[in-house]
C-alpha positions in Angstrom: 6.3 -14.3 -35.6 4.6 -17.6 -35.8 4.8 -18.1 -32.0 3.2 -14.6 -31.5 0.4 -15.4 -33.8 -0.4 -18.6 -31.8 -0.3 -16.7 -28.6 -2.5 -13.9 -30.0 -5.1 -16.5 -31.1 -4.9 -18.3 -27.8 -5.3 -15.2 -25.6 -7.5 -12.9 -27.7 -9.6 -14.9 -30.1 -13.0 -16.2 -29.0 -11.8 -19.7 -30.1 -8.8 -19.6 -27.8 -10.4 -18.3 -24.6 -13.6 -18.6 -22.5 -14.2 -14.8 -23.0 -16.6 -14.2 -20.0 -14.6 -16.3 -17.6 -11.2 -14.8 -18.6 -12.5 -11.3 -18.5 -13.9 -11.9 -15.0 -10.5 -13.3 -13.9 -8.7 -10.2 -15.4 -10.9 -8.1 -13.1 -9.6 -9.7 -9.9 -6.1 -10.5 -11.3 -3.4 -7.9 -10.8 -0.1 -7.1 -12.4 2.6 -7.3 -9.7 5.5 -4.8 -9.3 7.9 -7.7 -10.2 6.2 -8.1 -13.5 6.3 -4.4 -14.3 10.0 -4.2 -13.3 10.7 -7.2 -15.6 8.8 -5.4 -18.4 10.5 -2.0 -18.1 13.9 -3.4 -17.5 13.8 -5.8 -20.5 12.0 -3.3 -22.8 14.8 -0.8 -22.1 17.5 -3.3 -22.9 15.8 -4.5 -26.1 15.3 -0.9 -27.4 18.9 0.0 -26.5 20.2 -3.0 -28.5 18.3 -1.7 -31.6 15.1 -3.7 -31.6 12.0 -2.0 -32.7 9.2 -1.3 -30.1 6.8 -3.7 -31.8 9.3 -6.6 -31.9 10.4 -6.0 -28.3 6.8 -6.0 -27.1 6.1 -9.2 -29.1 9.0 -10.9 -27.4 7.9 -9.7 -23.9 4.3 -10.7 -24.5 5.5 -14.3 -25.2 7.8 -14.3 -22.0 5.1 -13.0 -19.7 3.4 -15.6 -17.5 0.5 -13.6 -16.2 -2.5 -14.0 -18.6 -3.9 -10.6 -17.9 -0.5 -8.9 -18.6 0.0 -11.1 -21.6 -3.3 -10.0 -23.1 -2.5 -6.3 -22.4 0.9 -6.5 -24.0 -0.5 -8.2 -27.1 -3.1 -5.5 -27.5 -0.5 -2.8 -27.0 1.7 -4.5 -29.6 -1.2 -4.5 -32.1 -1.9 -0.8 -31.6 1.8 0.1 -32.0 1.9 -1.9 -35.3 -1.1 0.3 -36.4 0.9 3.4 -35.8 0.1 4.4 -32.2 2.8 5.4 -29.8 3.6 3.3 -26.7 2.3 5.9 -24.3 -1.1 6.3 -26.2 -1.5 2.5 -26.3 -0.9 2.2 -22.5 -3.5 4.8 -21.7 -6.1 2.2 -22.3 -5.0 0.2 -19.3 -4.9 2.7 -16.4 -5.2 -0.1 -13.7 -1.9 -1.5 -14.9 0.0 1.6 -16.1 -0.5 4.5 -13.9 -0.7 8.2 -15.1 2.8 8.8 -13.9 4.0 5.7 -15.8 2.4 6.7 -19.0 3.5 10.4 -18.7 7.1 9.3 -18.3 6.9 7.1 -21.3 5.4 9.9 -23.3 8.1 12.3 -22.2 10.7 9.7 -23.2 9.2 9.2 -26.6 9.0 13.0 -27.2 12.7 13.6 -26.1 14.0 10.5 -27.9 15.3 9.2 -24.5 12.9 6.3 -24.0 15.6 3.9 -23.0 16.8 6.3 -20.2 13.3 6.8 -19.1 12.7 3.1 -18.9 15.8 2.8 -16.7 14.5 5.5 -14.4 11.1 3.8 -14.3 12.8 0.5 -13.4 14.7 2.2 -10.6 11.6 3.8 -9.3 9.6 0.6 -9.3 12.4 -1.3 -7.6 12.6 1.3 -4.8 8.9 1.4 -4.4 8.7 -2.3 -4.2 11.5 -2.6 -1.7 9.9 0.1 0.5 6.5 -1.7 0.4 8.1 -5.0 1.2 9.9 -3.5 4.2 6.7 -2.1 5.7 4.7 -5.3 5.0 7.5 -7.4 6.5 7.6 -5.3 9.7 3.8 -5.3 10.2 3.5 -9.1 9.5 4.6 -10.2 12.9 2.5 -7.9 15.1 -0.5 -8.5 12.8 -0.1 -12.3 13.2 0.2 -12.1 17.0 -2.8 -9.8 17.2 -5.0 -12.1 15.1 -3.9 -15.2 17.0 -4.6 -13.4 20.3 -8.1 -12.3 19.2 -9.0 -15.9 17.9 -7.7 -17.4 21.2 -9.8 -14.9 23.2 -12.9 -15.6 21.1 -12.3 -19.4 21.4 -12.1 -19.1 25.2 -15.2 -17.1 25.5 -17.3 -19.4 23.2 -16.0 -22.8 24.2 -14.4 -22.7 27.6 -16.2 -20.1 29.7 -19.7 -21.7 29.1 -18.4 -24.9 30.8 -17.1 -23.0 33.8 -20.3 -21.0 34.1 -22.2 -24.2 35.0 -19.6 -24.9 37.8 -20.0 -21.3 39.1 -23.7 -21.6 39.2 -23.5 -24.7 41.4 -21.4 -22.8 44.0 -24.4 -20.6 45.1 -22.0 -17.8 46.0 -21.9 -14.2 45.0 -19.5 -14.0 42.1 -16.9 -11.2 41.8 -17.5 -8.4 39.3 -14.8 -9.5 36.8 -16.4 -13.0 36.7 -19.8 -11.6 36.2 -18.6 -9.5 33.3 -16.8 -12.4 31.7 -19.9 -14.6 32.0 -22.1 -11.9 30.6 -19.9 -11.4 27.6 -19.7 -15.2 27.0 -23.4 -15.7 27.4 -24.2 -12.8 25.1 -21.9 -13.9 22.4 -23.1 -17.5 22.5 -26.8 -16.7 22.5 -26.6 -13.9 19.9 -23.7 -15.1 17.7 -25.8 -15.0 14.6 -26.5 -11.3 15.3 -23.2 -10.2 16.7 -21.0 -11.8 14.0 -22.8 -10.1 11.0 -22.9 -6.8 12.9 -19.2 -6.9 13.7 -18.2 -7.8 10.1 -20.7 -5.1 8.8 -19.2 -2.5 11.1 -15.7 -3.3 10.1 -16.6 -3.2 6.4 -18.4 0.1 6.9 -15.3 1.6 8.6 -13.1 0.3 5.8 -15.5 1.8 3.1 -15.9 5.2 4.9 -12.2 5.7 5.3 -11.5 5.1 1.6 -12.8 8.4 0.4 -14.3 11.8 1.3 -14.3 13.2 4.8 -13.9 9.8 6.4 -10.6 9.3 4.5 -9.5 12.8 5.5 -10.2 12.1 9.2 -8.6 8.7 9.1 -5.4 10.0 7.6 -5.4 12.8 10.1 -5.5 10.3 12.9 -2.6 8.4 11.4 -0.6 11.6 11.2 -1.4 12.2 14.9 -0.6 8.8 16.4 2.7 8.4 18.3 5.4 6.4 16.4 3.0 5.7 13.5 2.9 9.3 12.5 6.7 9.5 12.2 6.8 6.4 10.0 3.8 7.6 7.8 5.6 11.0 7.2 8.8 9.2 6.1 7.0 6.8 3.8 5.1 9.6 2.1 8.1 11.8 1.8 10.1 8.9 0.3 7.4 8.2 -2.3 6.9 11.9 -3.1 10.6 12.5 -3.5 11.2 9.4 -5.6 8.3 10.1 -7.9 9.1 13.8 -8.4 12.7 13.0 -9.0 11.8 10.5 -11.7 9.4 12.8 -13.4 11.7 15.8 -13.4 14.6 13.6 -14.8 12.5 13.4 -18.0 12.5 17.3 -18.2 8.8 17.4 -17.3 7.8 20.8 -16.0 7.7 21.1 -12.2 4.0 22.0 -11.9 3.0 19.0 -14.1 5.3 16.8 -12.1 3.8 17.8 -8.8 0.3 17.4 -10.2 1.1 13.8 -11.4 2.7 13.0 -8.1 -0.4 14.0 -6.2 -2.2 11.3 -8.1 -0.1 8.5 -6.8 -0.1 9.6 -3.1 -2.8 8.0 -1.1 -2.7 10.2 2.0 -5.3 12.9 1.6 -3.3 15.6 3.5 -0.2 15.1 1.4 -2.3 15.0 -1.8 -4.0 18.3 -0.9 -0.7 19.9 0.0 0.7 18.9 -3.4 -2.3 20.3 -5.3 -2.1 23.6 -3.4 1.7 23.7 -4.0 1.3 23.3 -7.8 -1.3 26.1 -7.8 1.0 28.4 -5.9 4.0 27.5 -8.1 2.0 28.8 -11.1 2.0 32.2 -9.3 5.8 32.3 -9.0 6.3 30.9 -5.5 8.9 28.3 -4.7 8.4 24.7 -3.5 10.4 25.2 -0.3 8.4 28.2 0.8 5.2 26.3 0.3 6.5 23.3 2.2 7.1 25.6 5.2 3.3 26.0 5.4 2.9 22.4 6.3 5.4 21.8 9.1 3.6 18.5 10.2 3.9 17.1 6.7 7.3 18.4 5.6 10.0 18.4 8.3 12.7 21.2 8.2 15.2 18.9 6.4 12.8 18.5 3.5 12.2 22.2 2.7 15.8 23.2 3.5 17.2 20.6 1.0 14.6 21.7 -1.5 15.7 25.3 -1.0 19.3 24.3 -1.8 18.0 22.5 -4.9 16.1 25.6 -6.1 19.1 27.9 -5.5 21.5 25.5 -7.4 19.1 24.5 -10.1 19.6 20.8 -9.1 16.1 20.0 -7.8 15.9 16.5 -9.4 19.2 15.6 -7.9 18.3 16.9 -4.5 15.0 15.1 -4.6 16.8 11.8 -5.5 19.1 12.3 -2.4 16.1 13.1 -0.2 14.3 10.0 -1.5 17.4 7.8 -0.6 17.6 9.4 2.8 14.0 8.7 3.7 14.0 5.2 2.1 17.1 4.3 4.2 15.4 5.8 7.2 12.2 3.8 6.7 14.3 0.6 6.1 16.2 1.1 9.4 12.9 1.8 11.4 11.2 -1.2 9.9 14.2 -3.4 10.8 14.0 -2.2 14.4 10.2 -2.3 14.7 9.8 -5.9 15.8 12.1 -5.3 18.8 9.9 -2.1 19.7 6.5 -3.8 19.2 7.4 -7.2 20.9 7.4 -5.9 24.5 4.1 -4.0 23.8 2.5 -7.1 22.4 3.7 -9.2 25.4 2.2 -6.6 27.9 -1.1 -6.6 26.0 -1.2 -10.3 25.7 -0.2 -10.9 29.3 -2.8 -8.3 30.5 -5.6 -10.0 28.5 -4.7 -13.5 29.7 -4.2 -12.2 33.3 -7.6 -10.5 33.3 -9.3 -13.6 32.1 -7.4 -15.8 34.5 -8.3 -13.5 37.4 -12.0 -13.6 36.5 -11.9 -17.4 36.5 -9.8 -18.0 39.6 -11.4 -15.4 41.9 -14.6 -17.3 42.6 -12.7 -20.5 43.2 -10.5 -18.7 45.6 -13.6 -17.2 47.4 -15.1 -20.8 47.6 -11.9 -22.2 49.1 -11.8 -19.5 51.8 -15.5 -20.1 52.6 -14.7 -23.9 53.1 
């Protein structure tokens, strides 16, 4: 008790914190999946062992290292001690606890199965974290090679080519077209670097902003779902996430329509989001999930709606969704493990082509001069 009071004073009272600075840091700080997993797992264990919610949250707030998360848990603890439910207390922190998270906690409180719901949440968070790490790990190598290649190319154009340009001018010979193009790019970049650089960064920022919402996001997600190789991976990742989230929500006895609506809020791809919203609307009119999935053959492969049909016929939708989630998670994992061996030859060809083109543009005038002599 005494330790909690000290922590509360340190992290919440004006005497203990630089309020403006800490609030600013809280805006840019995040709460990682590992911290959420630690929270749900340990809260479930404590509640199962007979500890009260307030005492469990007091203990977890003292163990948490992240200042932002510590402040959140202290505030939740104080609200619970005033009579609020855990789910209602968590609603005040939507950036940390998603709507799906809060809804599952609320369902667990209503059914008296909060410990089981916390176990399911822990499982969902772990699977989501593993999937995200697999994708990040597979993309890290090609991203690093691409960035290194781009920086080397820019370095050559800014620092190396201008020195060779002076040599080429002294030759007094007609330069080949590739050399002229390379010299023009180098000269333009060096002369107008203060204009080019801001324009490039501004354009990239604009593209990033426009693809985050509205029509731009819809078009960008359409492109992703149309690209070779990338589309297949994107479909598997989205289906794994949808199946896992739906399975977790339905395991708490949440109605299917509400589960689909909540799932649509955690899916970032605009096309999958729209399909789920339309699906929930059609379900209210008595249609089945499998029949609605068939309307979107590019989003839901035959195996998805066929397994869903089996789940609907047997009344085991939650179990089928769990199996479907495992299937796609394993498929994504295998794909990500083999991706470096697929991408490496492509990167080598691109890198070799870029270096070769630059080398040809530099060597050609020297070769012409040697023949002239």
